[in-house]
Every structure is written in C-alpha cells, then in structure tokens.
N, C-alpha and C positions, 0 to 999 in steps of 0.2 A: 452077792453083795459087791464084790470087786468089779464085776462087769457093769453093774448099775452106777457105781460111783465113777467108773472111768468114762462113761458115756457123756456126762456133762463136760468133762474136761476136753474130750474130743470136739464137742460142739463149740467150746470157747476158743480152742485152737483154730478151728475152721473159721469161726467168725473173726478172730484176730487177723487171719490171713487175708480175708476179704477186706477188713477194715483198713488194713495197711496198704491196700491198693495193689496187692500182687495179682489178684484175680478179680477184677472189677465186674460187677453184676448189674450195673444200671443199664437202661435200655439203649442208651447211646453206644456204650462199649460193646454190649452183646450184639447189637445190630451191625456194628462195624466188623466184628469178628465173623459173623455170618456172611456178610457181603464179601469179605476177603476170601473166605473159603469157597464161595461160589465163583468168584472171579478167577481163583487159582485152579479150579477144577479142570479146565481144558489143558493147561499145561501139565498137570499131574497125570492126566489121562494119557497124553502123548508118551510120557516116560513109561507108564505101565505097559502100554501097548507095544512100545518099542522092544521091551524085554520079553514079549510073548513069542511063541513059535511062529515062524513065518515061511515055512516051506523052503528054507535055504535061499530065500530071495536076497538076503543080505550078501551072501557069498557071490551070487550072480551079479548084483550091483557093483560089488567092490572090485570085481575083475573086468567089468565092461565100462559102465558109464561114470562110476564114482570118481576116478581120477580126473576125468574131464570136468565134472562139476566142481571139484575143488579148485583146480587151476583157473578155470574160467571165472569162478566167483572171486578168487583172490585178485585176478587181473582186473576185474570189473571194480572192485573196491579200491585197489591201488590207483587206477586211472581217475576214478571219480574223486577220491581223496586229494590227489595232487591238483586236479583241476579246480575243485572248489576252494582249496586253500589259496591258490594263486589268485583266482578272481575275486573271492570274497575278502580276503585280507587286503589285497592291493587296492580294490576300489573303496573299501571302508577307510583306508588311510587317506586316500585322495579326497574323498567326499567330506571328511571331518577336519583334516589338517592343512588342506591346500585351498587356494582361491584361484579359480579359473572360470571361463564362461560356462554357464549351465550347472554350476556346482549345486545350487539350492534345489533345482529340479531333480538332479541325479540322486540327491540324498533319499528321496522317497521313491523315485522311479526305478532304482536298482532293486527294489523289493518286488516289482511287478511279475517277474518270471516265477515267483512262488505261487502265483495263482494258476499256473498252467501245469497240469499233471504231466509226468514224463511220457506216459503212453500217447497223450494227445500231440505233443510236439513230435514224437516219433512218427505218427501217422502223417503229419504234415510234410515233414522233411523227406520221407520216403516218397511221397506223391510228387514232389518237385525235383528230387535228385535221382530218381531211378532212371533206367534206360529210356523209358517212354515219357519221362518227365520233361518239363519245359527247359530246364537247364541243359541237359544233354542234347535235347533237339536243337537248341540254339547253337551249341558248339558244333554239332554236325553240319548245320547250315553254314556257319562261318568258315569252316575249314574243309568242307566237302567230304566229310567222312560219312560212311554208310553203315558200317558194321562195327560191333563192339570191340572186336579184336584189333581194329585199326588205331585205337587210342586207349589211353589209361585213364580211368576215373575212379576215385575211391568208392568202395562198396559201402553203401549206407547200412545195409542189413549185415552187420558184423559187430564184433566186440568193440572195435573202435567207434563205430556209430552209436552203440549203446552208452558208451562212456561219454561221448559228446552230448548226447541228448540229456542224460541225467545231470551232467555237470551244468548245463545251461539253465536248468530249473531248480537245482539244489544248492547252488552257490549262495542264494540269499540266507540260508541258515547260517553260514559262516559269516557273511557280511553283516547280518543283523547283530549278532552277538559281538563281533569285533568292533562294529561301529559303537555299540553301547559301552564296550570296555575302553575304547579310545576317548569317548566323551567323558567318562568318569575319571580318567587319570589326572593326577595333580600336576599343575603346570610347573611346580618346583622341580620335579624330576627332569622334565625336559629342559628347564633353564640351566640346571647344573650340567647337563650333557653338553649344551651349547657353550657354556663357559669353559668347558674342558676342550673346546676346539672341534667338537663333532658337528658336522652339518646335519640337515634335516633327515637325509637318508640313513646316515650312520645312527642318529638318535632313534630312528624308526626301527632298525634291526637290533640295536643293543639295549634300548630302554622300553620302547613302547610295546614291542612284540613280547618280550619276557613278562611284562606286567599284565598284558592281555592274554597270556597263554591259557589260563583256565577257561575263559570264555570262548576262545578260539577252539579249544579242544572239545568243548561241549557242542559247538556248532558243527564241527567235523563229525562227532559221534552221531548227531542227529541226521546228518546227510548220509552217512554210511548205513545207518539203520533203515533209512528210506530206500537206499540202494538194495539192501538185502530184501526189503519187502516188496520191491517192484515185480510185477508179473507181466503187465501189458507190453512193456517195451521189449523185454527179453523174449517173450513168446512171439511177438511180431517180428523181431529180428532173427529168430531162431538161434538164440544164444543159450547154451546149455548151462544154466545156473541151477542152484539147488531149488529155487522156487519153481522153475519150469519142470525140474526133474520130479518134484513132489506131485505136481499136477499129473504128470505123465504116468508115474507109477500108480497113483490112486485110480485114475479113470481108464487109462489104456491097459494097464496090467491088472486092475481091479485088486490091488493088494494094499489094504490099509496098514498092515504092520510094516511093510516095506516103506510106505510113505512116511510112517511115524519115525522110522529109523533114520531116513533122510532128514526129517524134521529135527531130530535130535542133533544131527551133525550141523545143520544150519544154526541151531540155537547155540551150539558150541562156538561158532563164529562170532556170535553176538557177545557171549561171555568172555571170549579171548579179547575182543575189542575193548570191552569195559575194563578187564583186568589190566590190559596193557596200558590204558590211559591212567588208571590209578597207580599202577606200578611206577610209571614215569614221574608221577608227582610225589612219590613217597619221599619224605624228609625234606621236601621243598615247600617253602611258604611264599605266597605272593600277596603283598600288601603295599599300601602307599605309606610313604614316610612323612607325609604332611597332610594336614587337613585344609590347606590353603587352595581354594578353588577360585578361579576367575576365568574369564573368557580365554579359550585356548588360542594360542598364537597361530594364525594362519599364514602359510607361506604363499606369497604371491607368485604365481607362475605366469611367464610371459613367453611370447614367441612360440618356438617349436615345442617347448616343454608344456605350455598350456594346450597346444594342439594334441600332443601325445596323450595328456591327461584326459582331454575331452574324448578322444577316440577310445581310450581304455575303458571309460565309463559308459560310453554310448554303444559300443559293440555288444556287450552281453545283453543290453536292453533290446536292441534290434533283433539279435538272433534268438533270444529267449522269450520275447514277448511280442514286440511290434510286428515282425514279419510273419510268424505263424498265426497270430491272432487276426492280422489283416487278411491273410488268405482264407482262414475259416469264416470270417465275416462275409467275404466276397462269395464263397461257396454257399453260405447260409441264405444270403439274399437271392441268389440265382436259383437255388433249389429248395426253397422253403415250402413250396406247394407240394413237391414230391416227399419232403420230410414229413409234412403234416399227414400225408396219405399213408405213412407207415406207422409204426407203433411208438412214434416220438412222444405224443401226448400222454399215452398210457405210461411209458417209461418215466417221463418227467413227473407224473403223479406219484408213481412208486417211489421215486427218489426223494420227492418232497415229504411224503408221509413218513417213510422210513427215517430220513435224517431229522425231521422234526421230532418224531417219537424218541429217537435215541438221544438227541440233544436235550430234551426235557428230562428224560430219565437220568442222563449223565449229570445234569446240573443238580437234580434233587439228591442223587446218591453222593456226588462229590461234596455238596453242602453238608450233608448229614455226616460224612466221614471227617471233613475238615472241622466241623463244630465239635465232634467227638474228641479230636485231638486237642482242641482249645480247652475243653472242659477239664480234662485230666491228663497229666503227663505220664500215663502208664506206659511201660515199655512194650507190653503186649499189644497196646493199641497203635503205638508208633510202628512196630513191626508189621502189624496187620495192614495198616494203610500203605506202607512201603511195598508189601507183598502184593496188594491189590493193584498197585500202579505198575507192576512189572510188565503187563501186557503191552505197553507202549514200546517196550524195547524188543518184543517178540514179533517176528515177521507174520504177516496176515495168514500166509499158507499154513504155518505151524498152528496158529490159533484156530483156524477153520477145521483142521483135523481133529484136534482135541474137542472142539465144540460139537461136531456132529457125532463123534463117537460117544461122548458123555451123555448127550441128550438122547441118542438112540438107545443107549443102555437103559436109561431111565424109562423111556417109552416102552421098551420090550418087558422090563420088569413090572411096570404098572399094568400093562395090557395082560401079562400073565396072572397078576394078582386078581384083576377084574374077571378074568375068565374062570379061574379056580374058585372064586368066591361068589360071583353073581352070575357066571355063565354069560358075560357080556364082553364083546370084543370092542374095544375103544380105538384100536388102531394106533397110528403115530400122531401123538398130540403136539409134540414140540419139534422133533427133527423133521426136516423137509418142509418147514413152514417159515414164515417171516419172523417167528419167535427166535429161531436159530440165527438169522441174520442179525436181528437187534441185539441178541446176547453177544454175538461175535464182535459187533461194533462196540458194545459196552466194555468188553474185556480189553480191547485194544485202546480205546480213546478215553477211558475213565481218568487216566493220569492227567490229561489236559484239564478236565473239569476240576479235579480235586486240586491240582497245583494252583489254578487260578483262584479257587475259593480260599485255599489256605493263604495265598498272598493277599487277598482282600481282607480277610479276617485279621491277619497279622498287623494291618495298619490301624486297627481299632485298639485303643488302649485298654488294658485289663481292668482299669478302674470303672469303665462302663459297666462291665459285668457285676462288679461289686456293688455299685450304686443300684443296679436293677434288682439284685437279690436282697439288698436292705429295704427295698420298697415292696417286698413280698412276691416278686416275680420269679417264677421257676426257670429252668434252662430253656424250655420251649417257648415260654412267653418272652424271654429275654431275646431269643434268636428272632422271633417274629416281630417284636415291637422296637428293638433296638438295632440289631445287627443288619437285618434285611434291608431296611431303608439306606443304610450306610454302604452296602456292597452291591447296590443295583448295577453299577458299572461292571463289576467283576462277574456278576451273574449273566449279564448280556454278553460280555466277552467270551465267557466259557461256552455259553450256548452257541455262539457264532463259530467259534473254533471247532467244536465238535460237529456241528451241522455241516460245515464246509468239508471237513475231513471225511465224513460219511458220504457226502455227494461224490467225492473223488475216489473212494475206496473201491478197488477192483478185485484183488485176490480173495478176500473174504466173501464178497458178493458172489463171484463166480462159483465158489466151492459150496456155499450154503444156501443159495437162493432156491426157492421152489421150482418145480418143473415149469418151464415156459413163462417164468417171471423175470421181467427185464427192468433194470434200472438204467439211468442215463449212462453210467459207466459201462455196463455190459452191452448196452445198445450201441454205443460208439465203438466198442471193441469188436463186436460182431460184424458190424458193417464195414469198418476199416480193414479188418482182416480179410474181408472178401474183396477188397479193392474199391469199395463204394464210399469213399471219404466225402463226396459231395452230399450224398443222402444223409449222412450223420453229422454234417458240419454244424447244423443248428443245435444238436445235442451237445457237441463239444464246446460251442460258444456259450451255452447255458452253464456248463460246468465251470468254465473259466470266469464267467460273470459272477458266479457264486464265490469263486475263490478270491475275487478282488476285495470282498468284505473285510477279511482280517488284515489285508495289505493296507486298506484305508485306515483301520484302527491303529496299526503299528506306525504307519507314516505320520499320523497326527501327533504322536507322542515322541518321535525321534528327536526332534529339536529341543524338547523340554526334559530330556533325560539326564542332563548333566547337573550334578550337584552345584549349588551356588547360584542357580538361576532364581528369578523372582518367585516362580512357582517351583516347589521342591517335591516333585513326584519321585517315585522310585524309578529305577531304570526301566527301559522298555521291557527287558527280559523279566525282571521281577514283577512289573506291573501287570503283565499278562500271563504270568505263571509258566512261561516257557522253560526257564531254568528249573522251576520247581518240578515241572512234569518230566523233564529229561533226567534230572538228578534222581527222582523217585524211581524212574524207569531203570536207571543204572545202578 
C-alpha cells in the first residue's frame, strides 16, 4: 500500500518539475537540446581520443616539434594582434571622426580585404615577391645583380610573411567593430574632453578608445580566432603552427590520437584567449553617461595631415585588396581557357552545392534554436544554444578531427550491427562523404546563423506573440505567419554569411572531403602549392567575388548605424549578428 500511495506523489513531483520549467519537454526545447548535443559531439570526441593511449606519440611530440609549434603560434598571434589593432582602430577613427579627401569611400572600401582569404593573398604575394618574381627581377635589372647572395630581400615564406598576409585581410574585423563603437558614442563625452583642453588625438586615446574597448576586443578576438584557424597560409609558407602540425601528425604520421592531443593544446590557446579578455574586463563597466546623440564632430584635416590620413586609409586597401585582386583578374583573363580545361567547373559546382546546402541547413537550424530561446527562458535552453555555438571559436582542424572520428565510430558500429543482425555490410555511410563536410561546416558556422536570427527576432516586440496566441495561433503558426515575414532580411543575411564562409573554408574541407573531391578552396590551394597560380586564378577570383557579398551588406548599413539618425537601426554588429555569434562562441 505504501508503494502504491507513493507512486502518485512521485508523478506529481515529476510533473511539477516539468511544469516549473526546469526540464522543458516541448518539441522546440527537446529539439534544441538534441541539436546542441550533436554539434558538441566532435569537440567531446577530441577530448576523449586525446586521453586514449597513443603509443607514446605525445612524449615524442613534446620533445621534438611541440616547443616550435607553441612559440611559432604565439608569435603569429602576437604579430597579427598588433597589426590588426593598429590598422583597424586607426583607420576606424580616421574614417568616422575626421574629414579629408576620399573619406566617404574609405568608410566602406576598408572592408574590402575581408573578402579575400588569407591563403589567396599569400599565393599572390609569393608569386610577385619570390626570387623569380617580377619585383626581384626588376631590382636585379636596375642594380645589375645576378645572384641572391648579392643583395638582401625579405623572405616572404616566413613567420613575418604570414603575419603580414593575415594582418592585411583580418584587420577589417577590428575596423568594423571599432567603427560601429565610435559611431555609437555620445558626443557629450567628447565635448567634455575638449572643454578640458584635450585635442582630438588625446580625446581619442583617453575617451574614445576606453569607451570602444569591448567592441575592439571582440574584433581582435575574432581576428585571432581566424589566425588560429588558418591552414592554407601557414602550410604554403612552411610555418610550423599547431594547425599545420595537426595535419602533419594525422596524415604523415597516421596518428589520430596524437593529432587530437595537439588539437587540445590548440583549443587551450583559444580558451586562454577568451579567459584573458574576460579577466581584463572583470570589475570594469563601459557605458555612456548621456543619451544625447547628434552628428559627430568631424575634425577637418588639411595639408600634410590630410595627405597622411589618405595614405593611412588607402594603403591597406591597396595591399589587401586592389593589388592582389587585380593580379588575379589579370591571370584569370589570360589563362581562363587553361583553367576551364582543368577541374575548375567541377570544383565550382562542388563549392556551390556544398555551401548552398550548408547555408540552408544553418538558417533552418539557427532559426529553430533562436525561436526556441524566444519561446521560453529556460536556463537549460540558453546553455544548450550557447554550447551549440562554441564551434565558431574552435579551429577548423580541431573540428575536422572530432567530426571524422565521431562519424567513423558511428559507421563502424552501425555496420557491425547490420552484419550481426542481417548479415549485410553497409560500409561507411557518413565518414568519407560530403555528409562529413557539411556536418563540419555546420558545427563551425552555426553560430553565425543563430546569432543573426536571434538579433532579428529580438527586434520584434513580444506583444506580437501574445496577439497571435490570443487569435488561436500556436508557436509554429506564429513563427510562419508573423515572424518570418518580419525577419526576411536577417534570414538572407545569415544565409549569405554562412555561404561565403563555407566557400572560403579550407582546413575542414581538406581534412573531411571525400577522395578526389575538390572544392574551389582545395582546388586553388592544390594548384598554388605547385606554383601554378595562373591556372587557379579564376577559382581564386570566384572565391573573392563571393566574399564581396557580405561586405556590400555591411557597407550599406555602416552610415546608418549611429543612434539618433532618421532611421534607427541597430548597429552594424548587432544588425548582422556578428557580436551575437562571437559572444556565443566565446
């Protein structure tokens, strides 16, 4: 009797727990939790494999190549960090707070290098700066040199060369967020600084920079994460970073456990980077002391100051976009027939289909997760969505290892089950196919889609949901009939951002692609590594052309991102989910 009487009480307590929202069981919440578990699976797999026996490979790595990986990676991060900060913050201040010839063009043109992958620009500059390139040939003709030992010329294939290449294409991350932060600052703070006798530059360092610090740090964090993710540049320049080491241990040493252990160390770099940023902000708050917004005071520059400002803004555009792209376009026009005779068309089709499929899936999943968060403020759902977005902070090489191991484990288990039960061998269904590539893309870029969707839904007042529910519409009908028409711009933006990043992604594609399956990124990397830049120039131009799409979207909203304008959109960062994606990832 006591057991029978206790059973209803247990059921009531369990129902009470569900009813209080501790363990939500609706389809939105359960689906979000399942998605988060699947997305987290590659990272968890890497940790598990790293702790498994590895034939003492770790001891061998730690005494041979590991110190070189550590110091080279740290040097690369330090160099890129300093370079992107100087160029990004400096040009953002000039483009937003000063008036000089070409300023309005520079405001959007400074974003153009963001469309060029680091490995593409590395191929171009190696082609023109190496010993057989046109620059050194011209120097030898002018000064009568014949041998390399007769003169000194900086080595492009070096750590310094890798730092330069990445800085030229990654500074827009810092520029974009710095520019948005400067545009949003209250003019009162700057006016007070001027009344205290501080000029424009002292106000810049003592007022504008501290107020913009959170946005600047987020931009720097994004740039450094892209630095850690890069494989094409460091592989082409023979720079021994962790990403190149993971590839070497996996393929050349055929040791997945050793590659996983290196991946854990690389992931530790990311975690330290995130922790250091948050530790530096502990106990500090950054906010405006006034809601008074009007047109920012622009400092008129004349004479040599205007010329210096023009050069400072024009130089990164030339070096990071105009020069390399013009060379690629020249090669593409001269060698397009040879490119068409290779696997360009097939590689372009593969990139188009893969990127489109991943973009559609990312938009659907991101919308599902963002709407799940909107429906209920369950802590478990918020944790699940944050955890599902962690892939954006994880280098592609790490995700590739976890993806291939987890999928191959499933394939072997399923194949064993089919053999023992039905005496049928189904082989490898997921690993070694495009499914693995798409899954790797989703794990890495889902944060972009989710952040953009969350930002779009946040602009819709909750009263819309209440009005729809009172008219008898459920959550699904409310999303379909009310929210989707209002967030079409966010859906398009999310799809474009994911599509372009998939087109450029190299580490995940190289490690997960099926045998003899090329995308534009691997096609360009393969030909350029063999010194055949002319043959793959058309592919590189195609990747750059696709990368210009998000730049156009961002540049169209940059002038309208300041509060107090006639149109009052959110900032560029919030409008396109960049802050949301990066903060979720960190």
